[in-house]
Each structure stands twice: as C-alpha cells, then as structure tokens.
C-alpha positions in Angstrom: 122.9 151.2 136.5 123.5 148.0 134.1 126.5 147.1 133.5 127.4 146.0 129.9 129.3 143.2 129.7 132.8 142.8 127.6 136.4 142.9 127.1 138.4 145.6 125.4 140.3 144.4 122.2 142.9 147.0 121.1 140.7 150.2 120.9 137.6 148.6 120.4 135.0 147.7 123.2 133.4 144.6 121.9 130.5 143.6 124.1 128.9 140.3 124.3 125.3 141.8 124.8 125.5 143.7 121.6 122.8 142.3 119.2 125.3 142.3 116.1 127.2 139.4 118.2 124.1 137.5 118.0 123.3 138.1 114.6 127.0 137.2 113.8 126.9 133.6 115.3 123.6 133.0 114.3 124.6 133.5 110.4 127.8 131.6 111.2 125.8 128.8 112.6 123.0 128.7 110.1 125.2 129.3 106.8 127.7 126.8 107.6 124.7 124.3 107.4 123.0 125.9 104.3 125.9 127.0 102.1 126.9 123.9 101.5 123.9 122.3 100.3 124.1 124.9 97.7 127.7 124.0 96.6 127.3 120.7 96.6 123.7 120.6 95.3 121.7 118.9 97.7 118.4 119.5 98.3 116.2 119.6 101.3 113.8 116.5 100.2 116.1 113.8 101.2 117.4 112.5 104.7 120.8 114.2 104.5 119.1 117.8 102.8 116.7 117.7 105.8 119.3 117.2 108.4 121.3 120.2 107.2 118.1 122.0 107.2 117.1 121.4 110.6 120.6 122.0 112.0 120.6 125.0 110.1 117.4 126.2 111.8 118.7 125.2 115.1 121.0 128.4 114.7 119.1 131.2 116.4 117.5 129.3 119.3 121.1 128.0 120.0 122.7 131.1 120.0 120.2 132.9 121.6 120.0 130.5 124.4 123.8 130.2 125.0 124.4 133.9 125.5 121.2 134.4 127.4 123.0 131.6 129.7 126.1 133.3 129.7 125.1 136.9 130.1 121.6 136.9 132.1 121.8 136.9 135.6 119.9 133.9 137.6 116.6 135.4 138.1 116.7 136.4 134.2 117.4 133.2 133.0 114.4 131.6 134.9 112.5 134.6 133.6 113.3 133.5 130.2 112.5 130.0 130.5 109.2 131.2 132.4 108.3 133.2 129.3 108.7 130.5 126.8 106.5 128.2 128.8 104.0 130.1 130.8 100.3 130.1 129.2 99.2 132.5 131.7 101.5 135.0 130.7 99.3 135.7 127.6 96.2 137.3 128.5 93.1 136.6 126.5 93.0 139.4 124.2 96.8 138.6 123.1 95.7 135.1 122.6 93.2 136.7 120.0 96.1 139.0 118.6 97.9 136.0 117.8 94.9 133.8 116.3 93.6 136.6 114.3 96.6 138.6 113.2 97.5 136.6 109.7 94.0 135.1 108.9 92.1 138.3 108.9 94.9 140.4 107.3 94.9 137.3 104.5 91.5 137.6 104.4 91.2 141.5 103.7 94.0 140.9 101.3 92.0 138.2 99.7 88.6 140.2 99.4 90.2 143.1 97.8 91.5 140.9 95.3 88.0 139.3 94.9 86.8 142.5 94.5 88.8 143.5 91.9 88.1 140.4 89.7 90.1 138.3 91.1 90.2 134.6 92.8 91.5 135.9 95.8 92.9 132.7 97.1 92.6 128.8 96.9 93.0 125.9 99.4 96.3 124.0 99.6 96.6 120.9 98.2 96.7 119.0 101.4 93.3 120.1 102.5 91.6 118.4 99.9 93.5 115.0 100.6 92.0 115.1 104.5 89.1 112.9 102.7 91.0 110.3 102.2 94.1 110.9 104.3 93.1 112.5 107.6 96.9 112.6 108.6 97.4 114.5 105.3 97.5 117.5 107.6 100.6 116.3 109.8 103.6 117.5 107.4 102.1 121.1 107.4 101.8 121.2 111.0 105.3 120.3 112.0 106.9 122.3 109.5 104.7 125.1 110.6 105.3 124.7 114.3 109.1 123.3 114.5 110.8 126.5 112.9 109.5 128.5 115.3 110.1 127.1 118.1 113.9 126.3 117.0 113.8 130.3 115.9 112.1 132.2 118.7 114.3 131.3 121.4 116.4 133.5 119.9 114.8 136.0 117.3 112.5 137.5 120.0 113.4 135.4 122.9 117.2 137.1 123.1 117.7 139.7 119.8 114.7 141.9 120.3 115.1 142.6 123.9 118.6 143.5 123.2 117.9 145.6 120.5 115.3 147.7 122.6 118.0 148.3 125.2 118.6 151.3 122.9 116.2 151.9 120.3 112.8 152.4 120.1 110.2 149.2 119.4 109.4 150.2 115.9 113.4 150.3 114.9 114.1 147.1 116.6 111.4 145.3 115.3 112.3 146.6 111.6 116.0 146.1 112.3 115.5 142.4 113.7 113.0 141.9 110.2 115.8 142.9 107.7 118.2 140.4 109.5 115.4 137.9 110.1 114.5 138.4 106.3 118.1 138.2 105.2 118.9 135.0 107.3 116.7 133.0 104.8 118.5 133.8 101.5 120.0 130.4 101.3 116.6 128.7 101.4 116.0 130.3 98.1 118.6 128.4 96.4 118.0 125.2 97.4 115.9 122.5 96.2 112.9 121.1 98.3 112.4 124.0 100.4 109.4 126.4 100.1 111.3 129.2 99.3 112.9 127.6 96.6 109.8 125.6 95.0 107.2 128.0 95.6 108.7 131.4 95.3 112.2 131.6 93.5 115.4 133.5 93.9 114.6 137.3 92.9 111.2 136.9 91.5 108.4 139.6 92.3 107.3 136.9 95.2 110.6 136.6 96.5 110.8 140.6 97.3 107.6 140.3 98.3 108.6 137.8 101.3 111.5 139.9 102.2 109.3 143.0 102.5 106.4 141.1 104.4 109.0 139.5 106.8 110.2 143.1 108.0 106.5 144.2 108.4 105.8 140.7 110.3 108.7 141.5 112.7 107.0 144.7 113.8 103.9 142.7 114.5 105.7 140.2 116.6 107.3 143.1 118.5 103.9 144.4 119.2 102.9 140.8 120.5 106.1 140.1 122.6 106.0 143.8 124.3 102.4 143.6 125.0 102.7 140.2 126.4 105.2 141.5 128.9 108.2 139.7 126.7 105.8 136.5 126.4 108.5 134.2 123.7 105.5 131.6 123.9 103.2 134.2 122.3 105.9 134.7 119.6 106.1 130.7 118.6 102.3 130.8 118.7 102.2 133.6 116.2 105.1 132.3 113.9 103.5 129.0 114.0 100.1 129.9 113.4 101.1 132.4 110.2 102.9 129.9 108.8 100.1 127.2 109.3 97.6 129.9 107.7 99.6 131.0 104.5 100.3 127.1 104.3 96.6 126.4 104.0 95.3 129.5 102.1 97.6 130.2 99.1 96.9 133.7 97.1 96.9 134.5 93.8 100.1 137.0 92.7 97.4 140.0 92.8 96.2 138.6 96.8 100.1 138.1 97.6 100.8 141.6 96.7 97.9 143.3 98.9 99.0 141.1 101.9 103.0 141.2 101.8 103.0 144.7 100.5 99.6 146.1 101.7 97.9 144.8 104.9 100.7 143.6 106.6 102.4 147.1 106.1 99.3 148.7 106.8 99.0 147.0 110.2 102.6 148.2 111.0 101.3 151.8 110.4 98.1 151.3 112.6 99.9 149.8 115.4 102.9 153.1 115.5 99.7 155.1 115.3 97.5 153.5 118.0 100.3 152.6 120.5 103.3 154.9 119.7 106.5 154.0 118.1 108.6 153.7 121.3 107.1 150.8 123.0 104.1 149.6 120.9 102.5 148.8 124.0 100.7 151.2 125.9 101.2 150.7 129.6 104.1 148.3 129.2 107.4 148.3 130.4 109.5 146.9 127.6 111.6 143.5 128.7 115.3 144.3 130.0 116.6 141.2 131.1 119.0 142.2 134.1 122.9 141.2 132.9 125.4 140.2 135.0 127.9 142.8 136.2 131.4 140.8 135.9 133.0 141.0 132.7 132.9 138.0 130.1 136.0 137.6 127.8 135.8 137.5 124.1 139.6 137.5 124.0 142.7 138.8 125.2 143.1 142.8 126.3 142.5 144.3 129.6 139.3 144.6 131.3 136.4 147.1 131.2 136.2 149.3 134.4 
C-alpha cells in the first residue's frame, strides 16, 4: 500500500501530498504578484505589469512541478514528463475531442441564439486585421498558449491526480474547477487583463466565467483520464479553448447559452455516458507512485 508523505505537527497530520497544500502554495505564490498590482494600481498592459502577470501565472506550474519532484518516485517523475511531451499518448479520437470541444459547444450556443433572433457571435478585431497585417494573430496566439503551459503542469499535471486519489473523477473535476476559478479573481481588478477590460467584476459575465470554468474543469478531467493522464492533452485543450474564445466572441445571450448551458450540458452528458467514478470507460485513473520515506514540513515526530 502507498504511504502518504508527511509529519505530525501537534495532533494534526499534515501531508505534503494533500491537494490543499498545493492550492495554498499556488494561491500564495500567484497572488503575491497580482495583489500588489491592485494595491499600487498597476496595469498589466505595460512592462512592469506584464512581468507581474507572467510571474503570477507561474504559480500552478512551479508548485506542481516542485511537489512532484519532491514526492514522486523516480519512475513517476519520468512518467510525468513523458505525459507532458509524448504526443503518442493521445489517441486520434482524443485529438479530435481536444480540438472540437470548444468550437462545437460555442457553435451550438451561437446557433441557438441566432434561432432566437440574436446575432450569435462576432469575429474578434484581430481577424479583420490579418489582410493588412498577417502577424496580427500572434498576440492572441501567445496569450492563448503561454498561460496553459504555465498552468497545466500544476492544475491537471499534479493537483487533479492528487484529488482523484480519494474522490470520484467528477467530484475531483468540480473541486479543482472551483479553485481554478477563484484563482483568477485578482485579474478582474487589474487593468489590461481580459477579465477586467472585457468581463468586469461581479457582472453577469463575471458569474458566467466562474461557473463556466468549473464546467470546463470537468471536461479537462474527462480528457485527462481518457488519455491516461496526458498533461499535453490538457495544455492543448486549454490553449485551443482560449484561442477559440478570443477569435469568436459571443453576445450576452450566446455567452449565457455557452457558459451556463452547453458547457454544463456536456458535463451531464459525459457523466451519464462514462460514469462519475472515472469519466473514462476502461481506463485506470492516473495515480503516480509516491515515495515511501516521510518528508518534513516542520518539527514533530515522524508518522510510522
């Protein structure tokens, strides 16, 4: 049986592999860069602000990799990096799922809006600039792909596997989704971010974003488990979803139909088809092997 790493502090057994440790460190790391931007009224559309944004984005990935290196056996560490780089761990059907998930659900939401008399969606400004400036897509491409690489090493690469040790896949996806959504909160208060400039704080769009992220987290769990724990699959899904939503922007009704409608309808559909326990028929959930020797957090007697 696998031993959990930890030390006893007083009467409380604190375990480094506990996912709450990951969340605490991640939030402390990220918000240490983002909250000062709020306090000192720094925007993220200048050099200093951009640096703070990027440093904050490192939080999940650095925390996940550090805990992985500390807690996983050597073979589990090697498998972790294989799950990041090995494109063959993702079957053709899962590549299709990764690249069709967001466009199809957004198209359904936009289509329903059009049937109800709305305009459905409009294309982002950078698309119309391509004829005169072929490089106009580069900023969107950069900010669609860089954050997922920095984040997913932690969210799905580490935290999801730890949550699934003691929870069903559906519960793990929902719990992770709540933390993932809340982690974004400072961005709604900082100029120069999409959350501040396009969504706003405590608006209807804000609440749609929050509930949508939780639903997205379950879809990520489905992809993660279906591919045997491929972290690359989560990076690709995160990137392509970002790119899709920065290319095709919805009306308010389209956004309601998408974030509160089709995303959650997909959660229900996946849970019914695959079951809440694994969200992946015939697949063993990824449970990376932990080292057996205890790792200290602070003073106290070792667990036996």
